[in-house]
C-alpha positions in Angstrom: -31.6 3.4 4.0 -29.7 4.7 1.0 -25.9 4.0 1.1 -23.5 6.3 -0.6 -21.2 4.5 -3.0 -17.9 5.9 -4.4 -16.7 5.3 -8.0 -13.6 6.2 -9.9 -13.8 8.0 -13.3 -10.7 8.6 -15.3 -10.5 9.9 -18.9 -7.8 10.9 -21.3 -8.0 14.3 -22.8 -7.2 14.5 -26.6 -8.0 18.2 -26.9 -8.3 20.3 -23.8 -10.9 22.7 -25.2 -12.4 25.5 -23.0 -15.4 24.3 -21.1 -14.6 20.6 -21.3 -14.6 20.1 -17.5 -17.7 22.2 -17.3 -19.5 20.0 -19.7 -18.7 16.9 -17.7 -19.5 18.6 -14.4 -22.9 19.7 -15.8 -23.8 16.2 -16.7 -22.8 14.9 -13.3 -24.9 17.7 -11.7 -28.0 17.0 -13.7 -27.7 13.3 -12.6 -27.2 14.3 -9.0 -23.8 12.6 -8.9 -21.3 14.4 -6.6 -17.7 15.0 -7.4 -15.7 14.3 -4.2 -12.2 14.9 -5.5 -10.7 15.7 -8.9 -7.1 15.9 -10.0 -4.8 15.3 -13.0 -3.5 11.7 -13.1 -0.3 11.1 -15.2 -0.1 13.0 -18.5 -3.3 14.2 -20.2 -5.6 12.3 -17.9 -8.0 13.5 -15.3 -9.3 11.4 -12.4 -12.5 11.9 -10.4 -13.9 10.3 -7.3 -17.7 10.3 -7.6 -20.3 9.6 -5.0 -24.0 8.6 -5.3 -26.6 6.4 -3.7 -28.1 5.3 -7.1 -26.1 2.7 -9.0 -28.4 3.0 -11.9 -27.2 6.6 -12.4 -23.6 5.4 -12.4 -24.4 2.8 -15.1 -26.2 5.5 -17.2 -23.3 7.9 -16.8 -20.9 5.5 -18.3 -23.0 5.3 -21.5 -23.5 9.1 -21.7 -19.7 9.9 -21.3 -18.9 7.8 -24.4 -20.5 10.6 -26.6 -18.4 13.5 -25.2 -15.9 14.6 -27.8 -12.2 15.0 -27.2 -12.0 12.4 -24.3 -11.6 8.7 -24.0 -12.7 6.9 -20.8 -9.7 5.0 -19.4 -11.2 3.8 -16.1 -14.7 3.6 -14.7 -15.2 1.3 -11.6 -15.9 1.1 -7.9 -13.2 3.1 -6.0 -10.1 1.2 -4.9 -7.3 2.3 -2.6 -5.0 2.7 -5.6 -7.6 5.0 -7.3 -7.9 7.1 -4.2 -4.1 7.6 -3.9 -3.8 8.3 -7.7 -6.2 11.2 -7.4 -4.6 12.4 -4.2 -1.0 12.3 -5.5 -1.6 12.8 -9.2 -0.2 9.5 -10.4 -0.4 5.8 -9.9 1.7 3.6 -7.7 4.1 1.5 -9.8 2.9 -2.1 -9.8 4.8 -5.2 -11.0 3.3 -6.3 -14.3 3.9 -10.0 -13.5 3.0 -10.0 -9.8 0.0 -7.9 -8.8 0.9 -8.0 -5.1 4.2 -6.3 -5.7 4.4 -2.4 -5.6 7.6 -0.4 -6.2 8.6 2.9 -4.7 11.7 5.1 -4.5 12.7 7.5 -1.8 11.1 10.3 -3.8 7.8 8.5 -3.3 7.9 8.3 0.5 4.8 10.5 0.9 2.9 8.2 -1.5 4.3 5.1 0.3 3.2 6.3 3.7 -0.3 7.0 2.4 -0.4 3.6 0.8 0.7 1.8 4.0 -1.8 3.9 6.0 -4.7 2.8 3.8 -3.6 -0.9 4.2 -3.2 -0.6 8.0 -6.7 0.7 8.4 -8.0 -2.7 7.3 -9.0 -5.1 10.0 -8.0 -8.7 10.4 -5.1 -10.9 9.2 -2.8 -9.4 6.6 0.9 -9.8 5.9 3.0 -7.1 4.2 6.6 -7.7 3.1 8.9 -4.8 2.5 12.2 -5.1 0.6 15.0 -2.6 0.4 18.7 -2.1 1.2 19.8 -0.8 4.6 18.8 2.7 5.6 16.6 3.3 2.6 13.6 4.2 4.9 11.7 0.9 5.3 11.1 1.0 9.1 10.5 4.8 9.2 7.8 4.4 6.5 6.1 1.7 8.3 6.0 3.7 11.6 4.8 6.8 9.7 2.1 4.7 8.1 1.0 3.4 11.5 0.8 6.9 12.9 -1.2 8.1 9.9 -3.6 5.1 10.3 -3.9 5.9 14.1 -2.5 2.5 14.9 0.0 1.4 17.6 3.1 -0.3 16.3 4.9 -3.1 18.1 8.5 -4.1 17.2 9.0 -7.9 17.4 12.4 -7.6 16.0 14.2 -4.5 14.6 17.5 -2.6 14.1 16.0 0.9 13.9 17.8 2.2 17.0 19.6 -0.9 18.2 19.0 -4.6 17.7 15.7 -5.6 19.2 14.7 -9.3 19.7 11.5 -9.8 21.7 10.9 -13.2 23.4 7.6 -12.2 24.9 5.0 -9.5 24.9 2.9 -7.9 27.7 -0.8 -8.8 27.7 -1.8 -5.4 26.4 0.6 -5.8 23.4 -1.4 -8.8 22.1 -3.8 -6.4 20.5 -5.1 -7.4 17.0 -5.5 -3.6 16.2 -1.7 -3.2 16.5 0.8 -3.2 13.6 3.5 -5.9 14.3 6.9 -5.2 12.8 9.3 -8.1 12.2 12.8 -7.9 10.7 13.1 -11.0 8.7 16.9 -11.2 9.0 17.1 -10.6 12.8 14.2 -12.9 13.5 15.6 -15.8 11.5 19.4 -15.5 11.8 20.0 -13.6 15.0 17.5 -15.0 17.5 16.6 -18.0 19.6 13.8 -20.6 19.8 11.7 -18.5 22.2 11.7 -15.7 19.7 10.8 -18.0 16.9 7.8 -19.3 18.9 6.6 -15.7 19.5 6.9 -14.9 15.8 4.8 -17.9 14.9 2.2 -16.8 17.4 2.1 -13.3 16.0 1.8 -14.7 12.4 -1.3 -16.6 13.5 -3.0 -13.6 14.9 -5.8 -11.8 13.0 -3.8 -8.6 12.8 -1.4 -6.7 10.4 2.1 -8.0 10.3 4.9 -6.2 8.4 8.0 -8.3 7.5 11.1 -6.4 6.5 13.4 -8.5 4.3 10.7 -11.0 3.4 12.9 -13.0 1.1 15.1 -14.1 4.0 12.1 -14.7 6.1 10.6 -17.0 3.5 13.9 -18.7 2.9 14.5 -19.5 6.6 10.9 -20.3 7.8 7.9 -22.4 6.9 6.1 -19.4 5.4 6.1 -18.8 1.6 5.2 -16.0 -0.9 1.6 -17.0 -0.9 1.3 -16.0 2.8 1.9 -12.4 1.8 -0.9 -10.0 0.8 1.4 -7.2 -0.4 5.1 -7.0 -1.3 6.6 -3.5 -1.2 10.0 -2.6 -2.8 11.7 0.6 -1.7 14.8 1.8 -3.5 16.9 5.0 -3.5 16.5 5.1 -7.3 14.7 3.0 -9.9 17.9 1.2 -11.1 19.1 0.1 -7.6 19.4 -3.6 -7.1 18.1 -5.1 -3.8 20.6 -7.9 -3.0 21.2 -10.2 -0.1 24.4 -11.8 -1.4 26.3 -11.0 1.7 23.9 -12.8 4.0 24.8 -16.3 5.0 22.4 -18.9 6.4 24.1 -18.8 9.8 25.4 -15.4 10.7 26.1 -12.3 8.6 28.4 -9.3 8.7 25.9 -7.6 6.4 25.0 -4.3 8.1 21.2 -4.3 8.4 20.9 -1.3 10.7 
């Protein structure tokens, strides 16, 4: 059985002459490679999601495109989540240059963030996502919206979304590995009891998606470390905003985390 594979093609346009896209589309058509989606990506770049069941054609296409004037191929690879979102939103997610697991967003990027979370939540099995940000920047709302978009049920283990929530036990039907479990790292480590800590450890062992708000505090106060996280997301009101926990003490805090 032939399996359809998706690839990402991105090229920079040096001179956007009439018929340029038509030339590329004609080449793809002659090779029976389908264009699934196309959009501008950043400045003077165009991104395409391609689909074919013949990987030999994909390899040949890469060689042919080198000879088209006025463009430079900037990416040509099997499709990733980041590529799909770049084509959908017309730009790439900002990624930390020193830590590939850290991604940065501002409140202007909430649509992009929700789509990113949705794609992550669709994955099966164990994964841990940390989300940093000052109070009321939209962390929890984005996680819930991402869960809805991914058609996943979300379960608060601890939270301050409406009022402080600290769960000590879950009903049997809540122990579902298809759920998204949301843990507030400050509430769970500084404002809870041993029964809650035991539940958190049990949730962390489950082959399911866990989202930890305030991951730095969670790491500081528990046996878990940065290596336990698959993704770290930073959400700010604006690019220059500092995410600080200076007001949080190891015992109890007057820091407003609601």
